[in-house]
MARKE-335879 format. One record per residue (C-alpha): residue in one letter; z, y, x. Coordinates in steps of 0.02 Angstrom, whole numbers, padded with zeros to 5 digits, always signed. Layout:
// residues N
aZYX
...
//
This chain:
// residues 531
m+07792+04844+03011
d+07863+05016+03058
t+07881+05107+03221
t+08019+05238+03217
t+08078+05366+03343
s+08184+05524+03343
s+08148+05690+03425
g+08301+05794+03394
s+08258+05840+03213
s+08197+05723+03077
p+08138+05547+03119
a+07949+05518+03129
t+07886+05358+03052
l+07713+05283+03084
q+07654+05157+02953
l+07540+05018+03019
h+07441+04915+02895
s+07318+04772+02905
i+07201+04864+02787
i+07059+04956+02876
p+07049+05139+02818
e+06891+05205+02739
n+06859+05315+02889
p+06924+05219+03041
i+06862+05352+03162
t+06968+05486+03078
a+07117+05369+03078
m+07102+05339+03264
e+07091+05525+03298
l+07260+05567+03220
p+07357+05675+03344
f+07501+05554+03373
p+07614+05600+03519
s+07586+05495+03675
f+07759+05415+03666
l+07711+05343+03496
r+07543+05279+03553
l+07621+05187+03701
k+07732+05085+03584
r+07600+05050+03452
h+07556+04870+03421
c+07473+04772+03284
l+07402+04604+03225
g+07556+04500+03200
s+07700+04459+03315
s+07649+04538+03480
v+07780+04645+03564
p+07767+04816+03647
g+07675+04806+03814
e+07590+04640+03773
f+07402+04616+03760
f+07365+04678+03584
l+07268+04521+03531
a+07398+04400+03598
s+07445+04345+03422
v+07266+04288+03385
p+07209+04194+03542
s+07069+04108+03446
i+06980+04275+03429
v+07002+04308+03614
l+06932+04137+03658
h+06782+04165+03544
v+06745+04333+03626
l+06760+04264+03802
t+06648+04117+03763
t+06511+04208+03668
c+06501+04346+03798
d+06465+04214+03932
l+06581+04293+04058
g+06563+04230+04235
p+06699+04136+04329
r+06741+04290+04433
d+06767+04393+04275
l+06881+04260+04202
a+06980+04251+04364
k+07003+04441+04361
l+07072+04431+04184
e+07200+04304+04242
a+07248+04413+04389
t+07277+04569+04283
c+07361+04502+04125
s+07488+04363+04101
f+07416+04324+03929
f+07262+04249+04012
r+07367+04142+04129
k+07491+04056+04015
p+07451+03896+03916
a+07352+03932+03757
n+07404+03775+03661
f+07225+03732+03614
s+07139+03563+03620
p+07074+03471+03715
d+07209+03519+03842
f+07359+03616+03775
d+07410+03667+03951
l+07249+03761+03988
s+07249+03950+03989
i+07130+04052+03881
s+07019+04090+04031
e+07011+03906+04081
l+06966+03857+03903
a+06830+03990+03900
a+06759+03922+04063
l+06759+03745+03991
d+06672+03803+03831
i+06538+03894+03931
c+06513+03739+04039
q+06482+03638+03882
k+06332+03747+03841
r+06245+03678+03996
v+06127+03532+03969
i+06184+03434+04120
f+06368+03454+04074
k+06372+03425+03887
c+06315+03243+03902
m+06448+03198+04031
g+06593+03085+03987
d+06773+03142+04007
e+06800+03044+04168
e+06640+03116+04243
r+06694+03292+04196
q+06865+03268+04273
e+06787+03202+04433
m+06672+03354+04442
k+06823+03465+04414
r+06915+03379+04556
k+06768+03396+04676
c+06747+03580+04633
g+06928+03622+04669
g+07027+03579+04512
s+06977+03722+04397
w+06852+03739+04254
k+06812+03912+04319
l+06757+03832+04483
v+06654+03703+04387
l+06569+03845+04295
n+06537+03931+04461
f+06460+03769+04526
l+06344+03752+04375
l+06291+03935+04377
a+06254+03927+04564
g+06134+03782+04533
e+06048+03875+04392
f+06025+04030+04498
g+05956+03936+04648
c+05822+03834+04561
r+05802+03910+04385
r+05875+03756+04305
e+05850+03758+04115
k+05735+03909+04131
s+05545+03925+04134
q+05462+03912+04304
a+05292+03901+04387
l+05260+03814+04553
a+05116+03836+04674
g+05081+03668+04753
p+04954+03615+04884
g+04796+03639+04782
h+04877+03622+04611
s+05004+03713+04502
i+05138+03659+04380
a+05222+03766+04246
v+05376+03718+04145
t+05412+03822+03990
s+05582+03866+03918
k+05541+03741+03779
c+05528+03605+03913
v+05339+03583+03898
v+05240+03552+04060
y+05069+03624+04101
s+04964+03577+04252
f+04802+03640+04330
g+04704+03636+04493
f+04656+03497+04613
n+04681+03324+04540
g+04607+03203+04668
s+04760+03091+04664
g+04809+03115+04482
q+04943+03244+04525
l+04907+03342+04366
g+04971+03197+04260
l+04829+03212+04135
g+04769+03031+04147
t+04617+03070+04255
t+04573+03124+04432
q+04464+03269+04377
d+04508+03447+04427
s+04552+03571+04291
w+04559+03760+04310
q+04622+03780+04133
p+04809+03747+04108
r+04834+03595+04001
p+04996+03521+03931
i+05042+03346+03988
r+05034+03260+03819
s+05109+03096+03879
l+05275+03188+03899
d+05289+03230+03713
g+05469+03200+03660
i+05536+03216+03838
r+05620+03380+03881
i+05575+03429+04060
i+05688+03558+04144
q+05635+03548+04328
a+05481+03514+04434
a+05436+03488+04617
v+05264+03488+04696
g+05197+03415+04858
t+05034+03360+04936
d+04949+03242+04812
r+05104+03216+04704
t+05216+03295+04574
i+05394+03258+04517
l+05472+03309+04350
i+05653+03298+04293
s+05711+03285+04113
d+05868+03355+04033
a+05934+03176+04032
g+05924+03168+04223
e+05771+03054+04222
v+05640+03072+04359
y+05454+03056+04326
a+05322+03053+04463
f+05132+03050+04470
g+04996+03066+04599
k+05004+02958+04754
d+05126+02815+04731
c+05238+02862+04877
f+05377+02980+04925
s+05305+03044+05088
k+05137+03085+05164
s+05178+02979+05316
k+05194+02823+05210
s+05026+02851+05128
e+04946+02859+05299
v+05024+02695+05353
q+04979+02589+05203
e+04863+02602+05055
t+04941+02680+04901
k+04887+02674+04720
l+04862+02826+04611
i+04971+02863+04461
t+04880+02981+04341
t+05015+02996+04206
p+05202+03027+04227
q+05298+02867+04263
r+05487+02847+04269
v+05551+02818+04446
k+05649+02656+04428
s+05743+02669+04592
l+05828+02828+04526
t+05880+02756+04358
d+06064+02753+04403
i+06068+02933+04466
f+06074+03083+04349
v+05954+03197+04445
v+05950+03386+04420
q+05830+03440+04560
a+05698+03368+04676
a+05616+03434+04834
i+05462+03364+04920
g+05434+03378+05107
n+05293+03307+05209
y+05394+03159+05273
f+05517+03132+05133
t+05574+03170+04956
a+05750+03227+04915
v+05843+03230+04749
l+06007+03311+04697
s+06124+03226+04575
r+06221+03311+04437
e+06381+03287+04536
g+06307+03376+04688
r+06261+03223+04794
v+06099+03227+04895
y+05986+03074+04913
t+05826+03056+05014
l+05682+02933+05003
s+05553+02877+05131
w+05610+02980+05278
g+05485+02950+05418
s+05471+03003+05601
d+05627+02988+05710
e+05751+03090+05608
r+05805+02970+05472
l+05956+03067+05409
g+06075+02933+05471
h+06008+02804+05350
d+05944+02679+05478
t+05793+02650+05365
d+05607+02662+05400
h+05469+02757+05312
s+05427+02610+05199
c+05597+02620+05112
s+05578+02693+04938
l+05759+02671+04886
p+05868+02827+04873
q+05990+02843+05017
p+06138+02964+05006
l+06157+03092+05142
l+06295+03041+05259
g+06414+03146+05362
a+06478+03318+05317
l+06410+03324+05139
e+06482+03159+05079
n+06628+03248+04994
i+06558+03425+04972
p+06455+03457+04814
v+06283+03535+04836
v+06205+03656+04710
q+06028+03673+04780
i+05911+03586+04902
a+05752+03646+04986
a+05627+03542+05084
g+05518+03600+05228
f+05385+03503+05320
c+05510+03392+05412
y+05682+03461+05374
l+05801+03487+05228
l+05920+03628+05181
a+06069+03606+05064
l+06168+03747+04983
a+06345+03680+04972
f+06485+03733+04854
q+06662+03757+04917
t+06813+03849+04848
t+06804+03967+04996
g+06623+04011+04959
m+06446+03946+04977
s+06375+03878+05140
v+06212+03804+05205
y+06187+03637+05292
s+06027+03579+05377
v+05960+03412+05438
g+05799+03345+05512
c+05678+03410+05643
g+05743+03564+05735
l+05586+03617+05830
g+05563+03805+05823
g+05746+03829+05776
k+05714+03800+05591
l+05882+03710+05569
g+05968+03875+05611
h+06093+03813+05741
g+06037+03921+05886
c+05940+03781+05969
d+05791+03668+05934
d+05891+03505+05928
c+05856+03382+05788
e+05998+03327+05673
t+06013+03155+05595
q+06156+03210+05482
p+06189+03374+05392
r+06262+03510+05500
l+06339+03674+05445
i+06242+03832+05491
e+06384+03936+05561
q+06287+04097+05586
f+06316+04156+05407
g+06502+04167+05442
f+06470+04280+05591
l+06356+04389+05484
n+06485+04395+05344
i+06355+04333+05220
e+06387+04211+05078
p+06222+04122+05040
v+06175+04104+04856
m+05995+04043+04872
v+05899+03945+05004
s+05712+03924+05030
a+05629+03808+05155
g+05452+03850+05209
a+05347+03727+05305
w+05416+03788+05472
h+05533+03932+05432
a+05676+03963+05311
a+05761+04103+05216
v+05923+04139+05123
v+05979+04270+04998
g+06160+04326+05016
r+06277+04372+04875
d+06267+04553+04933
g+06076+04550+04921
r+06038+04538+05106
v+05900+04420+05164
c+05906+04312+05320
t+05761+04216+05398
w+05743+04097+05545
g+05627+03967+05621
w+05449+03985+05683
g+05394+04167+05672
r+05206+04148+05678
h+05105+04280+05585
g+05265+04380+05558
c+05332+04263+05423
l+05513+04305+05471
g+05487+04491+05437
h+05569+04548+05601
g+05416+04641+05666
t+05363+04508+05791
e+05295+04331+05794
e+05438+04264+05898
l+05539+04117+05835
q+05718+04141+05781
m+05838+03996+05810
a+05979+04063+05700
p+05980+04162+05538
k+05946+04347+05564
v+05956+04486+05435
v+05785+04560+05391
d+05812+04742+05437
g+05657+04798+05342
l+05746+04752+05180
k+05908+04845+05216
d+05881+04963+05068
v+05835+04820+04951
k+05954+04709+04853
a+05865+04542+04845
v+05890+04418+04704
h+05755+04293+04746
v+05663+04228+04901
a+05517+04109+04919
t+05442+04038+05078
g+05281+03944+05109
t+05165+03910+05254
y+05204+04057+05370
a+05229+04174+05222
t+05381+04246+05131
f+05408+04337+04966
v+05565+04430+04912
a+05604+04495+04737
s+05731+04636+04718
d+05855+04671+04580
d+05741+04808+04511
g+05596+04686+04495
q+05495+04743+04646
v+05413+04614+04760
y+05393+04619+04949
s+05292+04501+05058
f+05264+04469+05242
g+05181+04340+05355
s+05008+04264+05353
g+04887+04349+05235
v+04752+04217+05248
a+04662+04186+05083
a+04743+04341+05005
n+04902+04246+04964
l+05017+04393+05011
g+04945+04505+04875
q+04924+04648+04999
d+04781+04772+05010
d+04744+04718+05189
v+04670+04550+05140
d+04682+04413+05272
e+04787+04525+05385
d+04958+04473+05447
t+05108+04577+05390
l+05248+04576+05518
t+05378+04672+05416
p+05416+04673+05228
k+05288+04770+05128
l+05289+04810+04943
v+05161+04710+04844
s+05081+04860+04761
s+04955+04754+04665
l+05097+04691+04554
k+05147+04865+04498
g+05011+04857+04366
t+05110+04725+04273
k+05242+04859+04232
e+05372+04721+04222
r+05513+04653+04327
v+05465+04502+04430
v+05596+04363+04419
h+05516+04216+04510
v+05385+04186+04646
s+05315+04022+04713
l+05189+03997+04852
t+05102+03850+04933
n+05210+03758+05058
a+05094+03639+05150
g+05003+03659+05315
n+04841+03576+05261
w+04800+03693+05116
n+04757+03877+05106
g+04892+03956+05002
h+04902+04030+04829
t+05046+04120+04743
m+05118+04114+04568
v+05221+04261+04503
m+05321+04262+04341
t+05386+04419+04255
e+05539+04445+04148
s+05439+04423+03987
g+05370+04256+04046
t+05197+04319+04091
l+05120+04222+04236
y+05007+04296+04369
a+04915+04209+04511
f+04818+04259+04667
g+04758+04183+04831
t+04651+04027+04852
g+04579+03965+04688
d+04427+03859+04728
r+04504+03703+04648
g+04568+03790+04493
q+04747+03810+04555
l+04757+03991+04496
g+04732+03943+04314
v+04584+04062+04301
e+04398+04028+04321
l+04325+04111+04476
g+04147+04172+04484
d+04008+04082+04578
n+04037+04062+04765
l+04212+04136+04753
k+04356+04042+04833
e+04500+04164+04816
r+04565+04308+04712
e+04642+04463+04791
e+04712+04546+04634
p+04842+04458+04526
a+04760+04375+04377
k+04852+04340+04215
v+04860+04154+04178
a+04819+04129+03995
g+04872+03988+03880
i+05052+03969+03942
d+05205+04045+03857
l+05347+04054+03983
s+05454+04174+03882
//
């Protein structure tokens, strides 16, 4: 293939070959005139001005897929070059563009997607807006919000659960109801793997008072501890203790990807983005018209019936849902509204999910939600953090203990780009994009990790005790129950786990000395590989 031009004297001819020269750098540095370089093309039948790899779309697809580009990146490619918009003539759908095929291939790397049938995939595509890029966005949003398919460590009421990247589960701490899943009711300060789960790949966990829930990569739900889905039910009637993980039969027909345990209910999220609750007590029954003795999953009614949800978070008596829409992410809340924790500017209770409109006024797109016992928090796509609800002990970070009935930006974090937030019992932790950790709220039992032990912190303060780890912190979990002194679990980028706060029942995974009930400095939890 030759490119020829004339410049008033003799014609100049540039020979292009498929053979790579011995010194490609020298070849690229040849001083060709700019008018020649503009017309240069290679690799087959592409024409001047066309994307230079257009003749080998399989290479382009391979690059896009292996680089794991995000849906926004793929959309930008479509917007800037027609090559990425036109049909690629590849199976399984010859009409799909290269960017759409790349999005589909990346989706198929996800555990919860690869086992779906074609009809299920098409239905998910329809609900997400008709594009594989939007489906990919939906899946990635769920992974970001709850560390799906990644290692995690959870600080429960008196006990802790860790799930490794190899899908192995460790438990330690208080075990009075069998919530460690080890076949006994004896406490254990030393992390121990749950052997009865051998052969079952666990990718998610949820902890609550006296009970634990695990979710497998096949969407199966296993529970142990008190045989109930709410604390209110256990107070009404006698419950038996389950000391090893047992499959929850009522959820057999639902492919579950996340669970959240409140005081009065348990909620699960299906692969398709549908939310179900079990055993909702008190007066706010989420529109189910069921009582607290009902252990069958009931789908949330109302606004979220046709809007897929990517993450759920349970407080003491309320539920938050991070919803996915083509226009952006939004948050819905339902349950008890006392203290303004539903975020609607009032303390009214809601029996069906209601959109929190304040984020629109703040121009914030939520990407992560966290529900503390009586207050809540959100991380926005731009890294801002909002909090609302009861403000006792300064847990909202606004410098006072006043309640906040609608989401409000935490001004003390204005110079921080947050990537993670965790709330507990009147305490909040925020992790930034540079791996730093900030905490505020109640410092009882040293669970804030601050130097001023047992002191309240009304505005965000850097957790200086974690600087010694010399690593980026990627995940924090703290106790979220009003009847237990809190403890905190912190995981670094390398998978190292640290713990501090109350540890008298072994929930820190380290053995405390005689007469000690808490640990102020972060302690490394040995025996667990979360890398």
